[in-house]
PDB file of N, CA, C and O in Angstrom:
ATOM      1  N   MET A   1     155.332 -22.704-107.102  1.00  0.00           N
ATOM      2  CA  MET A   1     156.654 -23.090-107.619  1.00  0.00           C
ATOM      3  C   MET A   1     156.479 -24.698-108.055  1.00  0.00           C
ATOM      4  O   MET A   1     155.841 -25.516-107.392  1.00  0.00           O
ATOM      5  N   GLY A   2     157.103 -24.949-109.170  1.00  0.00           N
ATOM      6  CA  GLY A   2     157.305 -26.218-109.734  1.00  0.00           C
ATOM      7  C   GLY A   2     156.269 -26.541-110.755  1.00  0.00           C
ATOM      8  O   GLY A   2     155.247 -25.864-110.871  1.00  0.00           O
ATOM      9  N   SER A   3     156.528 -27.545-111.469  1.00  0.00           N
ATOM     10  CA  SER A   3     155.437 -27.827-112.589  1.00  0.00           C
ATOM     11  C   SER A   3     154.464 -28.687-112.128  1.00  0.00           C
ATOM     12  O   SER A   3     154.661 -29.399-111.143  1.00  0.00           O
ATOM     13  N   ASP A   4     153.343 -28.686-112.802  1.00  0.00           N
ATOM     14  CA  ASP A   4     152.254 -29.520-112.366  1.00  0.00           C
ATOM     15  C   ASP A   4     152.712 -31.156-112.039  1.00  0.00           C
ATOM     16  O   ASP A   4     152.360 -31.884-111.110  1.00  0.00           O
ATOM     17  N   THR A   5     153.461 -31.372-112.964  1.00  0.00           N
ATOM     18  CA  THR A   5     154.037 -32.887-112.893  1.00  0.00           C
ATOM     19  C   THR A   5     154.738 -33.074-111.423  1.00  0.00           C
ATOM     20  O   THR A   5     154.469 -33.993-110.651  1.00  0.00           O
ATOM     21  N   SER A   6     155.609 -32.116-111.202  1.00  0.00           N
ATOM     22  CA  SER A   6     156.290 -32.300-109.829  1.00  0.00           C
ATOM     23  C   SER A   6     155.483 -32.088-108.799  1.00  0.00           C
ATOM     24  O   SER A   6     155.716 -32.695-107.754  1.00  0.00           O
ATOM     25  N   LYS A   7     154.353 -31.174-108.883  1.00  0.00           N
ATOM     26  CA  LYS A   7     153.396 -31.055-107.715  1.00  0.00           C
ATOM     27  C   LYS A   7     152.585 -32.197-107.529  1.00  0.00           C
ATOM     28  O   LYS A   7     152.021 -32.310-106.441  1.00  0.00           O
ATOM     29  N   ALA A   8     152.400 -33.202-108.530  1.00  0.00           N
ATOM     30  CA  ALA A   8     151.554 -34.237-108.479  1.00  0.00           C
ATOM     31  C   ALA A   8     152.420 -35.421-107.668  1.00  0.00           C
ATOM     32  O   ALA A   8     151.897 -36.341-107.040  1.00  0.00           O
ATOM     33  N   LEU A   9     153.775 -35.211-107.810  1.00  0.00           N
ATOM     34  CA  LEU A   9     154.640 -36.186-106.956  1.00  0.00           C
ATOM     35  C   LEU A   9     154.869 -35.857-105.316  1.00  0.00           C
ATOM     36  O   LEU A   9     155.413 -36.606-104.504  1.00  0.00           O
ATOM     37  N   CYS A  10     154.414 -34.792-105.115  1.00  0.00           N
ATOM     38  CA  CYS A  10     154.639 -34.183-103.673  1.00  0.00           C
ATOM     39  C   CYS A  10     153.997 -35.194-102.689  1.00  0.00           C
ATOM     40  O   CYS A  10     152.847 -35.594-102.869  1.00  0.00           O
ATOM     41  N   ARG A  11     154.748 -35.596-101.660  1.00  0.00           N
ATOM     42  CA  ARG A  11     154.217 -36.312-100.543  1.00  0.00           C
ATOM     43  C   ARG A  11     155.117 -35.929 -99.363  1.00  0.00           C
ATOM     44  O   ARG A  11     156.116 -35.213 -99.421  1.00  0.00           O
ATOM     45  N   VAL A  12     154.545 -36.585 -98.176  1.00  0.00           N
ATOM     46  CA  VAL A  12     155.394 -36.273 -96.899  1.00  0.00           C
ATOM     47  C   VAL A  12     156.362 -37.500 -96.795  1.00  0.00           C
ATOM     48  O   VAL A  12     155.949 -38.659 -96.793  1.00  0.00           O
ATOM     49  N   LEU A  13     157.550 -37.188 -96.717  1.00  0.00           N
ATOM     50  CA  LEU A  13     158.485 -37.988 -96.605  1.00  0.00           C
ATOM     51  C   LEU A  13     159.114 -38.132 -95.152  1.00  0.00           C
ATOM     52  O   LEU A  13     159.721 -39.155 -94.837  1.00  0.00           O
ATOM     53  N   ALA A  14     158.965 -37.213 -94.401  1.00  0.00           N
ATOM     54  CA  ALA A  14     159.461 -37.125 -92.878  1.00  0.00           C
ATOM     55  C   ALA A  14     158.689 -36.112 -92.100  1.00  0.00           C
ATOM     56  O   ALA A  14     158.097 -35.214 -92.699  1.00  0.00           O
ATOM     57  N   THR A  15     158.664 -36.189 -91.031  1.00  0.00           N
ATOM     58  CA  THR A  15     158.293 -35.309 -89.899  1.00  0.00           C
ATOM     59  C   THR A  15     159.437 -35.134 -89.070  1.00  0.00           C
ATOM     60  O   THR A  15     160.361 -35.940 -88.954  1.00  0.00           O
ATOM     61  N   PHE A  16     159.285 -33.683 -88.318  1.00  0.00           N
ATOM     62  CA  PHE A  16     160.318 -33.572 -87.376  1.00  0.00           C
ATOM     63  C   PHE A  16     159.814 -32.625 -86.243  1.00  0.00           C
ATOM     64  O   PHE A  16     158.794 -31.957 -86.416  1.00  0.00           O
ATOM     65  N   ALA A  17     160.410 -32.577 -85.278  1.00  0.00           N
ATOM     66  CA  ALA A  17     160.086 -31.792 -83.973  1.00  0.00           C
ATOM     67  C   ALA A  17     161.477 -31.218 -83.309  1.00  0.00           C
ATOM     68  O   ALA A  17     162.433 -31.958 -83.078  1.00  0.00           O
ATOM     69  N   ASN A  18     161.472 -29.990 -83.067  1.00  0.00           N
ATOM     70  CA  ASN A  18     162.574 -29.304 -82.376  1.00  0.00           C
ATOM     71  C   ASN A  18     163.842 -29.471 -83.281  1.00  0.00           C
ATOM     72  O   ASN A  18     164.970 -29.646 -82.819  1.00  0.00           O
ATOM     73  N   GLN A  19     163.577 -29.408 -84.482  1.00  0.00           N
ATOM     74  CA  GLN A  19     164.594 -29.512 -85.657  1.00  0.00           C
ATOM     75  C   GLN A  19     164.405 -28.379 -86.703  1.00  0.00           C
ATOM     76  O   GLN A  19     163.627 -27.432 -86.589  1.00  0.00           O
ATOM     77  N   CYS A  20     165.173 -28.611 -87.655  1.00  0.00           N
ATOM     78  CA  CYS A  20     165.299 -27.517 -88.746  1.00  0.00           C
ATOM     79  C   CYS A  20     165.305 -28.257 -90.019  1.00  0.00           C
ATOM     80  O   CYS A  20     166.032 -29.241 -90.154  1.00  0.00           O
ATOM     81  N   ALA A  21     164.522 -27.830 -90.976  1.00  0.00           N
ATOM     82  CA  ALA A  21     164.427 -28.469 -92.338  1.00  0.00           C
ATOM     83  C   ALA A  21     164.801 -27.475 -93.415  1.00  0.00           C
ATOM     84  O   ALA A  21     164.518 -26.301 -93.176  1.00  0.00           O
ATOM     85  N   ALA A  22     165.406 -27.764 -94.592  1.00  0.00           N
ATOM     86  CA  ALA A  22     165.735 -26.971 -95.667  1.00  0.00           C
ATOM     87  C   ALA A  22     165.746 -27.780 -97.037  1.00  0.00           C
ATOM     88  O   ALA A  22     166.144 -28.941 -97.132  1.00  0.00           O
ATOM     89  N   GLU A  23     165.260 -27.020 -98.072  1.00  0.00           N
ATOM     90  CA  GLU A  23     165.259 -27.509 -99.175  1.00  0.00           C
ATOM     91  C   GLU A  23     166.282 -26.625-100.219  1.00  0.00           C
ATOM     92  O   GLU A  23     166.467 -25.414-100.091  1.00  0.00           O
ATOM     93  N   ALA A  24     166.870 -27.417-101.212  1.00  0.00           N
ATOM     94  CA  ALA A  24     167.786 -26.809-102.089  1.00  0.00           C
ATOM     95  C   ALA A  24     167.323 -27.097-103.377  1.00  0.00           C
ATOM     96  O   ALA A  24     166.691 -28.143-103.528  1.00  0.00           O
ATOM     97  N   PHE A  25     167.549 -26.252-104.476  1.00  0.00           N
ATOM     98  CA  PHE A  25     167.324 -26.721-105.837  1.00  0.00           C
ATOM     99  C   PHE A  25     168.143 -25.825-106.975  1.00  0.00           C
ATOM    100  O   PHE A  25     168.727 -24.772-106.717  1.00  0.00           O
ATOM    101  N   ASP A  26     168.077 -26.390-108.152  1.00  0.00           N
ATOM    102  CA  ASP A  26     168.684 -25.642-109.221  1.00  0.00           C
ATOM    103  C   ASP A  26     167.736 -24.759-109.724  1.00  0.00           C
ATOM    104  O   ASP A  26     166.678 -25.175-110.197  1.00  0.00           O
ATOM    105  N   PRO A  27     168.030 -23.519-109.662  1.00  0.00           N
ATOM    106  CA  PRO A  27     166.802 -22.656-110.402  1.00  0.00           C
ATOM    107  C   PRO A  27     166.613 -22.654-111.811  1.00  0.00           C
ATOM    108  O   PRO A  27     165.585 -22.165-112.279  1.00  0.00           O
ATOM    109  N   LYS A  28     167.530 -23.171-112.571  1.00  0.00           N
ATOM    110  CA  LYS A  28     167.255 -23.249-113.960  1.00  0.00           C
ATOM    111  C   LYS A  28     166.138 -24.051-114.340  1.00  0.00           C
ATOM    112  O   LYS A  28     165.986 -25.069-113.665  1.00  0.00           O
ATOM    113  N   ASP A  29     165.417 -23.864-115.149  1.00  0.00           N
ATOM    114  CA  ASP A  29     164.239 -24.597-115.659  1.00  0.00           C
ATOM    115  C   ASP A  29     164.928 -25.884-116.358  1.00  0.00           C
ATOM    116  O   ASP A  29     165.969 -25.887-117.015  1.00  0.00           O
ATOM    117  N   GLY A  30     164.082 -26.975-116.051  1.00  0.00           N
ATOM    118  CA  GLY A  30     164.301 -28.064-116.717  1.00  0.00           C
ATOM    119  C   GLY A  30     165.722 -28.990-116.387  1.00  0.00           C
ATOM    120  O   GLY A  30     166.282 -29.818-117.104  1.00  0.00           O
ATOM    121  N   THR A  31     166.046 -28.538-115.101  1.00  0.00           N
ATOM    122  CA  THR A  31     167.406 -29.188-114.492  1.00  0.00           C
ATOM    123  C   THR A  31     166.846 -30.033-113.303  1.00  0.00           C
ATOM    124  O   THR A  31     165.818 -29.692-112.720  1.00  0.00           O
ATOM    125  N   PRO A  32     167.485 -31.031-113.000  1.00  0.00           N
ATOM    126  CA  PRO A  32     167.023 -32.027-112.215  1.00  0.00           C
ATOM    127  C   PRO A  32     167.530 -31.863-110.592  1.00  0.00           C
ATOM    128  O   PRO A  32     167.088 -32.607-109.717  1.00  0.00           O
ATOM    129  N   GLY A  33     168.357 -30.959-110.362  1.00  0.00           N
ATOM    130  CA  GLY A  33     169.001 -30.811-109.045  1.00  0.00           C
ATOM    131  C   GLY A  33     167.869 -30.317-108.005  1.00  0.00           C
ATOM    132  O   GLY A  33     167.238 -29.267-108.133  1.00  0.00           O
ATOM    133  N   PHE A  34     167.719 -31.227-106.975  1.00  0.00           N
ATOM    134  CA  PHE A  34     166.909 -30.670-105.946  1.00  0.00           C
ATOM    135  C   PHE A  34     167.407 -31.771-104.733  1.00  0.00           C
ATOM    136  O   PHE A  34     167.790 -32.927-104.914  1.00  0.00           O
ATOM    137  N   GLY A  35     167.275 -31.030-103.435  1.00  0.00           N
ATOM    138  CA  GLY A  35     167.622 -31.933-102.271  1.00  0.00           C
ATOM    139  C   GLY A  35     166.918 -31.127-100.956  1.00  0.00           C
ATOM    140  O   GLY A  35     166.640 -29.929-100.907  1.00  0.00           O
ATOM    141  N   TRP A  36     166.721 -32.131 -99.928  1.00  0.00           N
ATOM    142  CA  TRP A  36     166.213 -31.492 -98.736  1.00  0.00           C
ATOM    143  C   TRP A  36     166.976 -32.230 -97.516  1.00  0.00           C
ATOM    144  O   TRP A  36     167.662 -33.227 -97.738  1.00  0.00           O
ATOM    145  N   ALA A  37     166.831 -31.718 -96.279  1.00  0.00           N
ATOM    146  CA  ALA A  37     167.369 -32.342 -95.172  1.00  0.00           C
ATOM    147  C   ALA A  37     166.620 -31.698 -93.921  1.00  0.00           C
ATOM    148  O   ALA A  37     165.977 -30.648 -93.904  1.00  0.00           O
ATOM    149  N   ILE A  38     166.850 -32.539 -92.939  1.00  0.00           N
ATOM    150  CA  ILE A  38     166.171 -32.202 -91.576  1.00  0.00           C
ATOM    151  C   ILE A  38     167.496 -32.289 -90.543  1.00  0.00           C
ATOM    152  O   ILE A  38     168.118 -33.351 -90.497  1.00  0.00           O
ATOM    153  N   ALA A  39     167.863 -31.284 -89.813  1.00  0.00           N
ATOM    154  CA  ALA A  39     168.991 -31.298 -88.945  1.00  0.00           C
ATOM    155  C   ALA A  39     168.798 -30.591 -87.707  1.00  0.00           C
ATOM    156  O   ALA A  39     167.821 -29.847 -87.614  1.00  0.00           O
ATOM    157  N   ASN A  40     169.557 -30.714 -86.791  1.00  0.00           N
ATOM    158  CA  ASN A  40     169.319 -30.022 -85.546  1.00  0.00           C
ATOM    159  C   ASN A  40     169.751 -28.532 -85.579  1.00  0.00           C
ATOM    160  O   ASN A  40     169.558 -27.897 -84.543  1.00  0.00           O
ATOM    161  N   THR A  41     170.343 -27.857 -86.697  1.00  0.00           N
ATOM    162  CA  THR A  41     170.369 -26.366 -86.756  1.00  0.00           C
ATOM    163  C   THR A  41     170.069 -26.107 -88.317  1.00  0.00           C
ATOM    164  O   THR A  41     170.142 -26.970 -89.192  1.00  0.00           O
ATOM    165  N   VAL A  42     169.749 -24.873 -88.485  1.00  0.00           N
ATOM    166  CA  VAL A  42     169.274 -24.255 -89.827  1.00  0.00           C
ATOM    167  C   VAL A  42     170.570 -24.435 -90.535  1.00  0.00           C
ATOM    168  O   VAL A  42     170.528 -24.921 -91.665  1.00  0.00           O
ATOM    169  N   ALA A  43     171.761 -24.093 -89.996  1.00  0.00           N
ATOM    170  CA  ALA A  43     172.976 -24.078 -91.001  1.00  0.00           C
ATOM    171  C   ALA A  43     173.244 -25.604 -91.314  1.00  0.00           C
ATOM    172  O   ALA A  43     173.542 -25.799 -92.492  1.00  0.00           O
ATOM    173  N   GLU A  44     173.206 -26.602 -90.600  1.00  0.00           N
ATOM    174  CA  GLU A  44     173.399 -27.661 -91.036  1.00  0.00           C
ATOM    175  C   GLU A  44     172.266 -28.345 -91.955  1.00  0.00           C
ATOM    176  O   GLU A  44     172.513 -29.228 -92.777  1.00  0.00           O
ATOM    177  N   ALA A  45     171.005 -27.817 -91.701  1.00  0.00           N
ATOM    178  CA  ALA A  45     170.030 -28.388 -92.645  1.00  0.00           C
ATOM    179  C   ALA A  45     170.232 -27.900 -94.107  1.00  0.00           C
ATOM    180  O   ALA A  45     170.103 -28.630 -95.090  1.00  0.00           O
ATOM    181  N   LYS A  46     170.571 -26.556 -94.138  1.00  0.00           N
ATOM    182  CA  LYS A  46     170.953 -25.895 -95.315  1.00  0.00           C
ATOM    183  C   LYS A  46     172.275 -26.710 -95.937  1.00  0.00           C
ATOM    184  O   LYS A  46     172.368 -26.979 -97.134  1.00  0.00           O
ATOM    185  N   ARG A  47     173.072 -26.988 -95.147  1.00  0.00           N
ATOM    186  CA  ARG A  47     174.206 -27.461 -95.656  1.00  0.00           C
ATOM    187  C   ARG A  47     174.059 -28.996 -96.400  1.00  0.00           C
ATOM    188  O   ARG A  47     174.625 -29.219 -97.470  1.00  0.00           O
ATOM    189  N   GLN A  48     173.313 -29.918 -95.775  1.00  0.00           N
ATOM    190  CA  GLN A  48     172.997 -31.123 -96.179  1.00  0.00           C
ATOM    191  C   GLN A  48     172.032 -31.007 -97.432  1.00  0.00           C
ATOM    192  O   GLN A  48     172.213 -31.645 -98.470  1.00  0.00           O
ATOM    193  N   ALA A  49     170.917 -30.061 -97.206  1.00  0.00           N
ATOM    194  CA  ALA A  49     170.254 -29.983 -98.470  1.00  0.00           C
ATOM    195  C   ALA A  49     170.833 -29.591 -99.815  1.00  0.00           C
ATOM    196  O   ALA A  49     170.428 -30.033-100.890  1.00  0.00           O
ATOM    197  N   ILE A  50     171.984 -28.572 -99.629  1.00  0.00           N
ATOM    198  CA  ILE A  50     172.792 -28.189-100.813  1.00  0.00           C
ATOM    199  C   ILE A  50     173.627 -29.528-101.039  1.00  0.00           C
ATOM    200  O   ILE A  50     173.854 -29.786-102.221  1.00  0.00           O
ATOM    201  N   GLY A  51     174.065 -30.323-100.190  1.00  0.00           N
ATOM    202  CA  GLY A  51     174.762 -31.637-100.630  1.00  0.00           C
ATOM    203  C   GLY A  51     173.810 -32.471-101.398  1.00  0.00           C
ATOM    204  O   GLY A  51     174.179 -33.110-102.383  1.00  0.00           O
ATOM    205  N   ASN A  52     172.836 -32.475-101.052  1.00  0.00           N
ATOM    206  CA  ASN A  52     171.865 -33.519-101.640  1.00  0.00           C
ATOM    207  C   ASN A  52     171.383 -33.064-103.001  1.00  0.00           C
ATOM    208  O   ASN A  52     171.319 -33.883-103.917  1.00  0.00           O
ATOM    209  N   CYS A  53     171.025 -31.743-103.188  1.00  0.00           N
ATOM    210  CA  CYS A  53     170.841 -31.085-104.421  1.00  0.00           C
ATOM    211  C   CYS A  53     172.066 -31.495-105.410  1.00  0.00           C
ATOM    212  O   CYS A  53     171.829 -32.089-106.462  1.00  0.00           O
ATOM    213  N   ARG A  54     173.250 -31.185-105.059  1.00  0.00           N
ATOM    214  CA  ARG A  54     174.445 -31.585-105.685  1.00  0.00           C
ATOM    215  C   ARG A  54     174.558 -32.960-106.224  1.00  0.00           C
ATOM    216  O   ARG A  54     174.963 -33.216-107.357  1.00  0.00           O
ATOM    217  N   ASP A  55     174.195 -33.784-105.390  1.00  0.00           N
ATOM    218  CA  ASP A  55     174.115 -35.299-105.798  1.00  0.00           C
ATOM    219  C   ASP A  55     173.126 -35.574-107.027  1.00  0.00           C
ATOM    220  O   ASP A  55     173.301 -36.503-107.815  1.00  0.00           O
ATOM    221  N   THR A  56     172.124 -34.709-107.099  1.00  0.00           N
ATOM    222  CA  THR A  56     171.238 -35.021-108.204  1.00  0.00           C
ATOM    223  C   THR A  56     171.400 -33.997-109.490  1.00  0.00           C
ATOM    224  O   THR A  56     170.863 -34.219-110.575  1.00  0.00           O
ATOM    225  N   ALA A  57     172.097 -33.019-109.251  1.00  0.00           N
ATOM    226  CA  ALA A  57     172.237 -31.777-110.185  1.00  0.00           C
ATOM    227  C   ALA A  57     172.977 -32.297-111.513  1.00  0.00           C
ATOM    228  O   ALA A  57     172.696 -31.859-112.629  1.00  0.00           O
ATOM    229  N   GLY A  58     173.735 -33.057-111.328  1.00  0.00           N
ATOM    230  CA  GLY A  58     174.643 -33.647-112.550  1.00  0.00           C
ATOM    231  C   GLY A  58     175.864 -32.679-112.433  1.00  0.00           C
ATOM    232  O   GLY A  58     175.858 -31.603-111.835  1.00  0.00           O
ATOM    233  N   PRO A  59     176.976 -33.275-113.144  1.00  0.00           N
ATOM    234  CA  PRO A  59     178.417 -32.593-112.980  1.00  0.00           C
ATOM    235  C   PRO A  59     178.335 -31.291-113.459  1.00  0.00           C
ATOM    236  O   PRO A  59     179.204 -30.583-112.951  1.00  0.00           O
ATOM    237  N   ASP A  60     177.519 -30.634-114.350  1.00  0.00           N
ATOM    238  CA  ASP A  60     177.672 -29.448-114.976  1.00  0.00           C
ATOM    239  C   ASP A  60     176.960 -28.389-114.022  1.00  0.00           C
ATOM    240  O   ASP A  60     177.323 -27.213-114.009  1.00  0.00           O
ATOM    241  N   ARG A  61     175.948 -28.863-113.241  1.00  0.00           N
ATOM    242  CA  ARG A  61     175.165 -28.044-112.518  1.00  0.00           C
ATOM    243  C   ARG A  61     175.159 -28.178-110.988  1.00  0.00           C
ATOM    244  O   ARG A  61     174.249 -27.715-110.301  1.00  0.00           O
ATOM    245  N   GLN A  62     176.220 -28.834-110.486  1.00  0.00           N
ATOM    246  CA  GLN A  62     176.250 -28.904-108.935  1.00  0.00           C
ATOM    247  C   GLN A  62     176.482 -27.561-108.239  1.00  0.00           C
ATOM    248  O   GLN A  62     176.071 -27.387-107.092  1.00  0.00           O
ATOM    249  N   ASP A  63     177.115 -26.637-108.895  1.00  0.00           N
ATOM    250  CA  ASP A  63     177.454 -25.273-108.173  1.00  0.00           C
ATOM    251  C   ASP A  63     176.088 -24.398-108.269  1.00  0.00           C
ATOM    252  O   ASP A  63     176.005 -23.330-107.662  1.00  0.00           O
ATOM    253  N   ALA A  64     175.106 -24.860-108.999  1.00  0.00           N
ATOM    254  CA  ALA A  64     174.023 -24.119-109.279  1.00  0.00           C
ATOM    255  C   ALA A  64     172.906 -24.244-108.004  1.00  0.00           C
ATOM    256  O   ALA A  64     171.898 -23.537-107.996  1.00  0.00           O
ATOM    257  N   CYS A  65     173.112 -24.932-107.248  1.00  0.00           N
ATOM    258  CA  CYS A  65     172.042 -25.482-106.188  1.00  0.00           C
ATOM    259  C   CYS A  65     172.011 -24.363-105.189  1.00  0.00           C
ATOM    260  O   CYS A  65     173.064 -24.036-104.641  1.00  0.00           O
ATOM    261  N   VAL A  66     170.855 -23.736-104.901  1.00  0.00           N
ATOM    262  CA  VAL A  66     170.731 -22.944-103.832  1.00  0.00           C
ATOM    263  C   VAL A  66     169.493 -23.192-103.018  1.00  0.00           C
ATOM    264  O   VAL A  66     168.483 -23.740-103.459  1.00  0.00           O
ATOM    265  N   VAL A  67     169.672 -22.686-101.639  1.00  0.00           N
ATOM    266  CA  VAL A  67     168.476 -22.617-100.857  1.00  0.00           C
ATOM    267  C   VAL A  67     167.776 -21.431-100.844  1.00  0.00           C
ATOM    268  O   VAL A  67     168.316 -20.383-100.487  1.00  0.00           O
ATOM    269  N   PRO A  68     166.455 -21.501-101.253  1.00  0.00           N
ATOM    270  CA  PRO A  68     165.708 -20.095-101.616  1.00  0.00           C
ATOM    271  C   PRO A  68     165.519 -19.454-100.181  1.00  0.00           C
ATOM    272  O   PRO A  68     165.642 -20.032 -99.101  1.00  0.00           O
ATOM    273  N   ASP A  69     165.216 -18.221-100.399  1.00  0.00           N
ATOM    274  CA  ASP A  69     164.957 -17.291 -99.105  1.00  0.00           C
ATOM    275  C   ASP A  69     163.982 -17.894 -98.122  1.00  0.00           C
ATOM    276  O   ASP A  69     164.238 -17.680 -96.937  1.00  0.00           O
ATOM    277  N   LYS A  70     162.867 -18.640 -98.414  1.00  0.00           N
ATOM    278  CA  LYS A  70     161.932 -19.120 -97.739  1.00  0.00           C
ATOM    279  C   LYS A  70     161.974 -20.688 -97.792  1.00  0.00           C
ATOM    280  O   LYS A  70     160.943 -21.355 -97.702  1.00  0.00           O
ATOM    281  N   GLY A  71     163.410 -21.326 -97.967  1.00  0.00           N
ATOM    282  CA  GLY A  71     163.635 -22.694 -98.140  1.00  0.00           C
ATOM    283  C   GLY A  71     164.020 -23.253 -97.108  1.00  0.00           C
ATOM    284  O   GLY A  71     164.771 -24.226 -97.166  1.00  0.00           O
ATOM    285  N   PHE A  72     163.561 -22.723 -95.903  1.00  0.00           N
ATOM    286  CA  PHE A  72     164.074 -23.335 -94.669  1.00  0.00           C
ATOM    287  C   PHE A  72     163.158 -23.023 -93.352  1.00  0.00           C
ATOM    288  O   PHE A  72     162.465 -22.006 -93.383  1.00  0.00           O
ATOM    289  N   ALA A  73     163.133 -23.804 -92.276  1.00  0.00           N
ATOM    290  CA  ALA A  73     162.273 -23.582 -91.336  1.00  0.00           C
ATOM    291  C   ALA A  73     162.819 -24.462 -90.131  1.00  0.00           C
ATOM    292  O   ALA A  73     163.407 -25.530 -90.300  1.00  0.00           O
ATOM    293  N   CYS A  74     162.559 -23.897 -88.918  1.00  0.00           N
ATOM    294  CA  CYS A  74     162.778 -24.555 -87.727  1.00  0.00           C
ATOM    295  C   CYS A  74     161.621 -24.475 -86.806  1.00  0.00           C
ATOM    296  O   CYS A  74     160.898 -23.478 -86.798  1.00  0.00           O
ATOM    297  N   ASP A  75     161.421 -25.488 -86.033  1.00  0.00           N
ATOM    298  CA  ASP A  75     160.323 -25.600 -85.033  1.00  0.00           C
ATOM    299  C   ASP A  75     160.948 -25.579 -83.756  1.00  0.00           C
ATOM    300  O   ASP A  75     162.174 -25.546 -83.647  1.00  0.00           O
ATOM    301  N   GLY A  76     160.027 -25.599 -82.599  1.00  0.00           N
ATOM    302  CA  GLY A  76     160.399 -25.743 -81.319  1.00  0.00           C
ATOM    303  C   GLY A  76     161.539 -24.700 -80.798  1.00  0.00           C
ATOM    304  O   GLY A  76     161.395 -23.529 -81.151  1.00  0.00           O
ATOM    305  N   ALA A  77     162.488 -24.984 -80.112  1.00  0.00           N
ATOM    306  CA  ALA A  77     163.483 -24.204 -79.620  1.00  0.00           C
ATOM    307  C   ALA A  77     164.410 -23.657 -80.680  1.00  0.00           C
ATOM    308  O   ALA A  77     165.075 -22.649 -80.439  1.00  0.00           O
ATOM    309  N   LYS A  78     164.473 -24.188 -81.675  1.00  0.00           N
ATOM    310  CA  LYS A  78     165.741 -23.945 -82.744  1.00  0.00           C
ATOM    311  C   LYS A  78     165.353 -22.670 -83.423  1.00  0.00           C
ATOM    312  O   LYS A  78     166.080 -22.187 -84.291  1.00  0.00           O
TER     313      LYS A  78
END
């Protein structure tokens, strides 16, 4: 998923233990909306990721942000 340009920009921004991480994006090609989050629960990580996506999506695309089916994970006891 993602363009070659976006893949080239990938890097580790954070690590986590006993927490959940989620990503959200605008699925329309060529749109800037993307966000991620780490939180204590999957629901909170998804909520924050959607909020972060909306912050970058622009006013016309904020409601398009989604967490994909495999766009979240928890480790440890979560």
